[in-house]
Backbone as ProteinMPNN parsed JSONL, in Angstrom:
{"seq_chain_A": "MKNTRKSNRNTKKNIQLRCPYCGSLADLRSADGIYHDNSSNTMLYVCRRYPACDSYVRMDPYTRKPFGSMANGELRALRLKAHRSFDRLHKSGLMTRSDAYRWLAAHFNLPMAEAHIGLMGDYRCKQVIEACDRYMKEGHPRRMHPKQLGGVAV", "coords_chain_A": {"N_chain_A": [[32.195, -41.72, -92.183], [35.068, -43.254, -91.004], [36.317, -43.661, -87.717], [39.584, -43.122, -86.983], [41.192, -42.739, -84.844], [42.943, -44.074, -82.093], [41.696, -45.671, -79.216], [42.305, -44.572, -75.89], [42.031, -46.473, -73.952], [42.734, -48.868, -75.134], [45.361, -48.686, -75.938], [48.606, -49.662, -75.186], [51.115, -48.477, -73.378], [54.569, -48.289, -72.62], [55.68, -47.617, -69.377], [57.596, -44.981, -68.09], [60.072, -45.343, -65.828], [62.139, -44.411, -63.06], [64.949, -45.571, -61.325], [64.807, -45.801, -57.847], [67.075, -46.006, -56.329], [69.534, -45.585, -57.729], [68.947, -43.757, -59.681], [68.911, -44.265, -62.405], [67.265, -44.936, -65.567], [64.557, -47.277, -66.026], [64.176, -50.311, -67.807], [61.795, -52.107, -69.76], [61.56, -55.533, -69.605], [61.875, -59.098, -70.088], [61.434, -61.425, -67.384], [63.146, -63.496, -67.514], [66.162, -64.974, -66.565], [66.272, -63.429, -64.325], [64.183, -64.242, -62.613], [64.0, -67.494, -61.219], [62.275, -69.334, -62.341], [60.469, -68.607, -65.07], [58.093, -69.367, -66.304], [55.618, -68.296, -66.635], [55.985, -66.147, -68.215], [56.59, -63.544, -67.226], [56.918, -60.008, -67.128], [59.164, -57.349, -66.426], [59.98, -54.123, -65.024], [63.146, -53.066, -65.096], [66.048, -51.843, -63.55], [68.431, -50.081, -65.464], [71.029, -50.461, -64.719], [71.151, -52.994, -63.733], [72.832, -56.051, -63.181], [74.231, -54.755, -61.161], [72.867, -52.755, -59.812], [70.284, -53.838, -58.125], [67.438, -53.517, -58.715], [64.022, -53.736, -59.383], [60.627, -54.142, -60.671], [57.564, -55.898, -60.993], [55.448, -56.05, -63.931], [52.11, -55.222, -64.804], [50.46, -57.233, -67.018], [48.271, -56.436, -68.529], [47.838, -53.678, -68.342], [50.328, -52.585, -68.408], [51.316, -51.199, -66.315], [53.351, -50.738, -63.386], [53.435, -53.148, -60.714], [53.414, -51.819, -58.055], [56.222, -50.192, -56.495], [59.632, -49.782, -57.647], [62.087, -52.009, -56.339], [64.853, -53.067, -54.334], [66.748, -56.086, -53.578], [66.698, -56.438, -50.761], [64.449, -54.913, -49.941], [62.456, -56.21, -51.442], [62.449, -58.735, -50.194], [61.609, -57.995, -47.644], [59.067, -56.97, -48.222], [57.827, -59.322, -49.049], [57.824, -60.768, -46.65], [56.193, -59.04, -45.141], [53.803, -59.28, -46.585], [53.216, -61.963, -46.107], [52.666, -61.909, -43.349], [50.492, -60.12, -43.374], [48.655, -61.487, -45.043], [47.817, -63.543, -43.413], [45.783, -62.447, -41.883], [43.404, -62.478, -43.422], [43.39, -65.064, -44.487], [43.157, -66.65, -42.278], [40.58, -66.349, -41.613], [39.774, -64.312, -39.984], [39.02, -61.891, -41.059], [37.683, -60.651, -44.161], [39.449, -60.511, -47.311], [39.15, -57.994, -48.505], [38.289, -56.536, -46.272], [40.595, -56.743, -44.749], [42.376, -55.15, -46.206], [41.051, -52.709, -45.883], [41.369, -52.434, -43.128], [44.173, -52.217, -43.013], [44.559, -49.791, -44.407], [43.164, -48.035, -42.709], [44.568, -48.381, -40.31], [47.101, -47.305, -40.873], [46.366, -44.844, -41.678], [45.935, -44.29, -44.439], [44.927, -43.572, -47.823], [42.782, -45.841, -49.596], [43.85, -46.465, -52.109], [46.56, -46.34, -51.681], [47.143, -48.291, -49.901], [48.842, -50.649, -50.177], [51.186, -53.187, -50.057], [53.178, -53.412, -51.945], [53.818, -50.827, -52.527], [55.121, -49.866, -50.39], [57.878, -48.853, -48.278], [60.919, -49.867, -46.532], [60.661, -49.211, -43.717], [57.84, -48.913, -43.335], [56.985, -51.471, -44.12], [58.079, -53.032, -42.065], [56.545, -52.038, -39.972], [54.013, -52.97, -40.766], [54.355, -55.743, -40.518], [54.766, -55.971, -37.723], [52.294, -54.891, -36.766], [50.365, -56.65, -37.885], [51.183, -59.112, -36.807], [50.836, -58.573, -34.093], [48.075, -58.142, -34.052], [47.15, -60.707, -34.723], [48.028, -62.161, -32.498], [46.538, -61.107, -30.416], [44.1, -62.32, -30.412], [41.559, -61.642, -31.654], [37.975, -61.343, -32.328], [36.451, -63.889, -34.385], [35.314, -62.898, -36.817], [35.172, -59.67, -38.236], [33.126, -56.814, -38.179], [32.665, -54.562, -40.871], [32.417, -51.851, -39.996], [33.884, -51.81, -37.706], [36.489, -51.86, -38.501], [37.817, -49.442, -39.041], [38.332, -48.365, -36.539], [40.149, -49.935, -35.203], [42.444, -50.469, -32.746], [45.708, -50.857, -32.93]], "CA_chain_A": [[33.633, -41.619, -92.024], [35.566, -44.154, -89.967], [37.177, -43.037, -86.715], [40.896, -43.78, -87.032], [41.915, -42.515, -83.586], [42.96, -45.21, -81.18], [41.173, -45.406, -77.878], [43.309, -44.612, -74.824], [41.842, -47.722, -73.217], [43.323, -50.008, -75.833], [46.779, -48.515, -76.22], [49.48, -50.072, -74.09], [52.379, -47.763, -73.455], [55.527, -48.56, -71.559], [55.779, -46.56, -68.38], [58.996, -44.624, -67.875], [60.387, -45.333, -64.401], [63.523, -44.18, -62.621], [65.354, -46.364, -60.174], [64.892, -44.955, -56.655], [68.371, -46.219, -55.676], [70.668, -44.989, -58.46], [68.454, -42.709, -60.571], [68.896, -44.687, -63.809], [65.968, -45.321, -66.115], [64.255, -48.705, -66.014], [63.754, -50.868, -69.089], [60.851, -53.216, -69.713], [62.182, -56.742, -70.149], [61.417, -60.381, -69.56], [62.02, -61.83, -66.106], [64.118, -64.572, -67.779], [67.481, -64.653, -66.05], [66.101, -62.788, -63.014], [63.402, -65.241, -61.886], [64.48, -68.86, -61.462], [61.303, -69.947, -63.248], [59.616, -67.599, -65.677], [57.191, -70.081, -67.201], [54.43, -67.467, -66.862], [56.401, -65.049, -69.097], [56.484, -62.29, -66.495], [57.707, -58.881, -67.592], [59.607, -56.485, -65.329], [60.719, -52.891, -65.24], [64.43, -53.37, -64.471], [67.042, -50.771, -63.599], [69.421, -50.266, -66.531], [72.315, -50.842, -64.123], [71.05, -54.362, -63.226], [72.637, -56.514, -61.809], [74.944, -53.951, -60.164], [71.769, -52.181, -59.038], [69.323, -54.945, -58.136], [66.127, -52.917, -58.521], [63.025, -53.989, -60.423], [59.239, -54.314, -60.254], [56.753, -56.622, -61.973], [54.538, -55.253, -64.745], [50.777, -55.762, -65.076], [50.458, -57.517, -68.457], [47.124, -55.831, -69.212], [47.931, -52.215, -68.366], [51.751, -52.257, -68.451], [51.679, -50.426, -65.127], [54.088, -51.548, -62.414], [52.731, -53.623, -59.522], [54.107, -51.227, -56.921], [57.396, -49.378, -56.809], [60.853, -50.558, -57.832], [62.666, -52.386, -55.051], [66.061, -53.9, -54.367], [66.557, -57.406, -52.976], [66.35, -56.315, -49.344], [63.067, -54.457, -49.828], [61.575, -57.27, -51.956], [62.346, -59.755, -49.146], [60.808, -57.421, -46.565], [57.679, -56.929, -48.708], [57.329, -60.698, -49.018], [57.554, -61.07, -45.243], [55.025, -58.241, -44.752], [52.629, -59.886, -47.216], [52.897, -63.207, -45.398], [52.005, -61.522, -42.099], [49.211, -59.511, -43.719], [47.75, -62.493, -45.601], [47.255, -64.362, -42.324], [44.559, -61.81, -41.391], [42.221, -62.951, -44.145], [43.428, -66.515, -44.699], [42.75, -67.286, -41.032], [39.152, -66.147, -41.459], [39.485, -63.201, -39.085], [38.343, -60.876, -41.857], [37.808, -60.909, -45.598], [40.614, -59.85, -47.909], [38.797, -56.573, -48.638], [38.3, -55.958, -44.928], [41.997, -56.649, -44.32], [42.943, -53.954, -46.833], [40.453, -51.55, -45.215], [42.04, -52.341, -41.832], [45.522, -51.711, -43.273], [44.445, -48.367, -44.749], [42.752, -47.302, -41.507], [45.64, -48.45, -39.313], [48.186, -46.411, -41.257], [45.775, -43.591, -42.122], [46.247, -44.175, -45.863], [43.812, -43.796, -48.749], [42.772, -47.23, -50.06], [44.726, -46.596, -53.281], [47.955, -46.434, -51.238], [47.249, -49.352, -48.902], [49.371, -51.836, -50.845], [52.542, -53.464, -49.59], [54.082, -53.174, -53.067], [54.161, -49.402, -52.578], [55.722, -49.496, -49.108], [59.315, -48.942, -48.076], [61.405, -50.723, -45.445], [60.102, -48.859, -42.413], [56.407, -49.222, -43.307], [56.846, -52.934, -44.16], [58.341, -53.514, -40.7], [55.37, -51.681, -39.185], [52.938, -53.884, -41.164], [54.647, -57.039, -39.908], [54.494, -55.843, -36.289], [50.862, -54.677, -36.546], [49.636, -57.877, -38.216], [51.541, -60.132, -35.816], [50.181, -58.186, -32.848], [46.645, -58.371, -34.241], [46.917, -62.159, -34.681], [48.28, -62.624, -31.132], [45.541, -60.605, -29.477], [42.924, -63.185, -30.408], [40.35, -60.887, -31.951], [36.844, -62.181, -32.738], [36.648, -64.587, -35.664], [34.972, -62.029, -37.945], [34.994, -58.281, -37.85], [32.172, -56.033, -38.948], [33.416, -53.495, -41.554], [32.414, -50.607, -39.242], [34.907, -51.915, -36.664], [37.829, -51.869, -39.074], [38.462, -48.134, -38.949], [38.672, -48.015, -35.163], [40.977, -50.96, -34.586], [43.655, -49.927, -32.132], [46.775, -51.861, -33.0]], "C_chain_A": [[34.062, -42.465, -90.83], [36.507, -43.409, -89.018], [38.502, -43.793, -86.663], [41.715, -43.556, -85.77], [41.835, -43.746, -82.714], [42.416, -44.78, -79.827], [42.302, -45.485, -76.863], [43.232, -45.903, -74.038], [42.63, -48.867, -73.842], [44.805, -49.858, -76.124], [47.591, -48.876, -74.99], [50.821, -49.388, -74.275], [53.279, -48.234, -72.333], [55.575, -47.348, -70.639], [57.261, -46.249, -68.206], [59.226, -44.473, -66.37], [61.856, -45.02, -64.189], [63.769, -45.023, -61.395], [65.461, -45.444, -58.956], [66.242, -45.049, -55.939], [69.508, -45.496, -56.385], [70.244, -43.893, -59.44], [68.431, -43.074, -62.044], [67.467, -44.976, -64.261], [65.801, -46.832, -66.005], [63.793, -49.12, -67.401], [62.76, -51.984, -68.858], [61.521, -54.42, -70.347], [61.605, -57.978, -69.49], [62.117, -60.675, -68.234], [62.976, -63.013, -66.277], [65.491, -64.124, -67.289], [67.433, -63.922, -64.716], [65.309, -63.725, -62.111], [63.984, -66.613, -62.204], [63.576, -69.574, -62.461], [60.408, -68.841, -63.791], [58.676, -68.242, -66.69], [55.916, -69.283, -67.467], [54.749, -66.231, -67.712], [56.207, -63.663, -68.467], [57.415, -61.243, -67.097], [57.988, -57.971, -66.402], [60.093, -55.15, -65.865], [61.992, -53.051, -64.417], [65.374, -52.173, -64.632], [68.066, -51.077, -64.688], [70.779, -50.695, -65.98], [72.269, -52.253, -63.511], [72.149, -55.206, -63.877], [73.4, -55.71, -60.752], [73.946, -53.256, -59.248], [70.604, -53.159, -59.181], [67.894, -54.456, -57.912], [65.218, -53.234, -59.703], [61.643, -54.117, -59.805], [58.499, -55.032, -61.371], [55.798, -55.675, -62.692], [53.202, -55.977, -64.88], [50.683, -55.996, -66.583], [49.319, -56.849, -69.22], [47.254, -54.324, -69.342], [49.35, -51.711, -68.575], [52.186, -51.371, -67.289], [52.447, -51.323, -64.164], [53.18, -51.956, -61.254], [53.468, -53.088, -58.299], [55.258, -50.365, -57.386], [58.617, -50.292, -56.965], [61.494, -50.815, -56.472], [63.92, -53.219, -55.263], [65.777, -55.211, -53.626], [66.118, -57.344, -51.53], [64.889, -55.902, -49.175], [62.097, -55.515, -50.361], [61.378, -58.36, -50.908], [61.469, -59.255, -47.999], [59.331, -57.329, -46.971], [57.059, -58.316, -48.692], [56.963, -61.096, -47.592], [56.316, -60.306, -44.748], [53.748, -58.834, -45.342], [52.244, -61.178, -46.511], [52.197, -62.918, -44.081], [50.608, -60.982, -42.377], [48.209, -60.563, -44.199], [47.137, -63.387, -44.531], [45.95, -63.772, -41.807], [43.324, -62.342, -42.103], [42.228, -64.454, -44.376], [43.016, -67.284, -43.443], [41.24, -67.177, -40.823], [38.789, -65.021, -40.513], [38.738, -62.074, -39.786], [38.481, -61.258, -43.324], [39.05, -60.19, -46.114], [40.358, -58.346, -48.052], [38.825, -55.878, -47.289], [39.73, -55.802, -44.411], [42.661, -55.42, -44.939], [42.344, -52.682, -46.231], [41.109, -51.33, -43.846], [43.439, -51.741, -42.003], [45.491, -50.213, -43.558], [44.106, -47.549, -43.506], [43.884, -47.255, -40.484], [46.759, -47.453, -39.612], [47.686, -45.067, -41.792], [46.134, -43.288, -43.578], [44.968, -44.227, -46.685], [43.908, -45.24, -49.261], [43.73, -47.444, -51.241], [46.196, -46.743, -52.896], [48.181, -47.544, -50.22], [47.674, -50.667, -49.553], [50.833, -52.003, -50.459], [53.564, -53.216, -50.693], [54.486, -51.721, -53.235], [54.956, -48.961, -51.359], [57.228, -49.678, -49.097], [59.64, -49.81, -46.871], [60.683, -50.465, -44.12], [58.633, -49.26, -42.315], [56.183, -50.734, -43.358], [57.072, -53.537, -42.773], [57.162, -53.21, -39.787], [54.195, -52.615, -39.496], [53.137, -55.238, -40.495], [54.303, -57.007, -38.419], [53.0, -55.731, -36.011], [50.063, -55.951, -36.806], [49.927, -58.972, -37.197], [50.863, -59.844, -34.484], [48.684, -58.468, -32.929], [46.324, -59.861, -34.128], [47.083, -62.693, -33.255], [47.174, -62.249, -30.166], [44.259, -61.404, -29.462], [41.617, -62.446, -30.61], [39.222, -61.829, -32.358], [37.068, -62.768, -34.125], [36.345, -63.696, -36.865], [34.784, -60.619, -37.434], [33.97, -57.634, -38.759], [32.954, -54.879, -39.597], [33.459, -52.182, -40.783], [33.471, -50.613, -38.152], [36.309, -51.708, -37.221], [38.554, -50.536, -38.941], [38.945, -47.794, -37.55], [39.541, -49.028, -34.469], [42.234, -50.317, -34.035], [44.712, -51.017, -32.107], [48.08, -51.226, -32.622]], "O_chain_A": [[33.458, -42.382, -89.761], [37.368, -42.639, -89.444], [38.528, -44.978, -86.332], [42.805, -44.111, -85.629], [40.787, -44.383, -82.61], [42.655, -43.663, -79.366], [43.162, -46.361, -76.956], [44.239, -46.38, -73.515], [43.134, -49.737, -73.132], [45.448, -50.829, -76.524], [47.285, -48.437, -73.881], [51.564, -49.685, -75.211], [52.817, -48.539, -71.234], [55.517, -46.203, -71.088], [58.089, -47.161, -68.18], [58.653, -43.594, -65.726], [62.702, -45.324, -65.03], [62.9, -45.168, -60.535], [66.133, -44.415, -59.021], [66.521, -44.257, -55.039], [70.349, -44.87, -55.741], [71.093, -43.176, -59.97], [67.977, -42.276, -62.864], [66.58, -45.225, -63.445], [66.78, -47.571, -65.904], [63.102, -48.367, -68.087], [62.863, -52.725, -67.88], [61.995, -54.352, -71.481], [60.933, -57.9, -68.462], [63.241, -60.232, -67.997], [63.555, -63.485, -65.298], [65.922, -63.007, -67.578], [68.457, -63.807, -64.042], [65.709, -63.979, -60.975], [64.412, -66.864, -63.331], [64.048, -70.321, -63.318], [59.67, -68.21, -63.035], [58.487, -67.727, -67.793], [55.205, -69.568, -68.431], [53.89, -65.371, -67.908], [55.717, -62.737, -69.114], [58.534, -61.541, -67.515], [57.168, -57.837, -65.494], [60.554, -55.05, -67.002], [61.936, -53.159, -63.192], [65.476, -51.58, -65.706], [68.515, -52.216, -64.814], [71.596, -51.243, -66.721], [73.219, -52.67, -62.85], [72.363, -55.059, -65.08], [73.231, -55.962, -59.559], [74.162, -53.18, -58.039], [70.015, -53.277, -60.255], [67.213, -54.937, -57.007], [65.583, -53.034, -60.861], [61.496, -54.192, -58.586], [58.769, -54.807, -62.55], [55.393, -54.645, -62.153], [53.163, -57.195, -65.051], [50.814, -55.047, -67.355], [49.397, -56.711, -70.441], [46.826, -53.75, -70.344], [49.553, -50.537, -68.887], [53.302, -50.852, -67.285], [52.223, -52.532, -64.128], [52.278, -51.215, -60.862], [54.092, -53.865, -57.577], [55.275, -49.871, -58.514], [58.629, -51.422, -56.478], [61.455, -49.97, -55.577], [64.035, -53.971, -56.232], [64.678, -55.408, -53.108], [65.256, -58.116, -51.11], [64.172, -56.478, -48.356], [61.022, -55.699, -49.791], [60.266, -58.86, -50.741], [60.673, -60.016, -47.448], [58.447, -57.582, -46.152], [55.885, -58.465, -48.354], [55.911, -61.692, -47.358], [55.49, -60.861, -44.023], [52.72, -58.884, -44.666], [51.057, -61.456, -46.339], [51.238, -63.603, -43.726], [49.651, -61.346, -41.693], [47.043, -60.533, -43.805], [46.051, -63.931, -44.727], [45.089, -64.515, -41.337], [42.311, -62.626, -41.464], [41.161, -65.063, -44.452], [42.58, -68.432, -43.53], [40.686, -67.842, -39.948], [37.606, -64.791, -40.26], [37.919, -61.387, -39.174], [39.308, -62.098, -43.678], [39.626, -59.355, -45.417], [41.231, -57.528, -47.761], [39.326, -54.76, -47.172], [40.037, -54.835, -43.714], [43.424, -54.726, -44.269], [43.047, -51.682, -46.082], [41.373, -50.194, -43.451], [43.843, -50.867, -41.236], [46.298, -49.456, -43.018], [44.693, -46.492, -43.276], [44.131, -46.218, -39.868], [47.298, -46.829, -38.698], [48.466, -44.257, -42.292], [46.575, -42.188, -43.91], [44.007, -44.875, -46.271], [45.004, -45.794, -49.345], [44.352, -48.501, -51.348], [46.998, -47.22, -53.699], [49.297, -47.717, -49.73], [46.959, -51.667, -49.488], [51.617, -51.056, -50.532], [54.702, -52.845, -50.405], [55.398, -51.413, -54.002], [55.414, -47.82, -51.292], [57.781, -50.526, -49.797], [58.753, -50.411, -46.266], [60.166, -51.387, -43.49], [58.221, -49.876, -41.332], [55.271, -51.233, -42.698], [56.348, -54.442, -42.357], [56.813, -54.02, -38.929], [53.462, -53.008, -38.588], [52.188, -55.814, -39.963], [53.63, -57.905, -37.912], [52.488, -56.403, -35.115], [49.175, -56.292, -36.024], [49.016, -59.681, -36.77], [50.372, -60.758, -33.821], [48.095, -58.978, -31.976], [45.331, -60.234, -33.504], [46.346, -63.592, -32.849], [46.899, -62.975, -29.211], [43.411, -61.196, -28.595], [40.676, -62.604, -29.832], [39.474, -62.986, -32.695], [37.794, -62.199, -34.939], [37.078, -63.749, -37.853], [34.291, -60.407, -36.326], [33.952, -57.878, -39.966], [33.814, -54.281, -38.949], [34.443, -51.451, -40.895], [33.915, -49.552, -37.712], [37.23, -51.405, -36.462], [39.769, -50.504, -38.749], [39.88, -47.008, -37.396], [39.663, -48.988, -33.245], [42.998, -49.695, -34.772], [44.61, -51.981, -31.348], [49.113, -51.895, -32.615]]}, "name": "protein", "num_of_chains": 1, "seq": "MKNTRKSNRNTKKNIQLRCPYCGSLADLRSADGIYHDNSSNTMLYVCRRYPACDSYVRMDPYTRKPFGSMANGELRALRLKAHRSFDRLHKSGLMTRSDAYRWLAAHFNLPMAEAHIGLMGDYRCKQVIEACDRYMKEGHPRRMHPKQLGGVAV"}
C-alpha cells in the first residue's frame, strides 16, 4: 500500500503574520513595486494596509518562514545600519562570522536562536551599533578564541 500522506518537511505553508504596528494581517506577495529591483523574485510578507502602513519582512523561499520580524521603514534602516556595524567584526578578520554571532548572543545574554538583527527592535539595534563600534575602536586582538567570546566586556 502506498503512503499518500505528505511529509511535513515537503509541504510549504504560508505563515500567518500580524503587523506589529497596526495589527492587520500580512499577505505573501512579490517584492515587485516595493523593491527597486526584484530580479531575484523576492517574496515578502506585507501588511495589508501597505503602503499606508509600511511594514513587511522578506520570506525564505525554501521554508516560507519570515527572515526576522515585520518592520517599518525606520526599523529596516536601523537594522541595515546595525548589520553594517556587526559585519565589520567578521569582515575585518577580528573573528569568524560564527564567533561574531556567539559574541552578539553573549553580549546581550540571548540564546543563539534569538541573536539575529532581523529579530531586533529599535532600541536593541542601537545597542548593537554602539557595542560593535566600541569593540572595533578598542583594537582587540586580530583573532579571538571562542572561549573568550562569552566574557567580552563591551
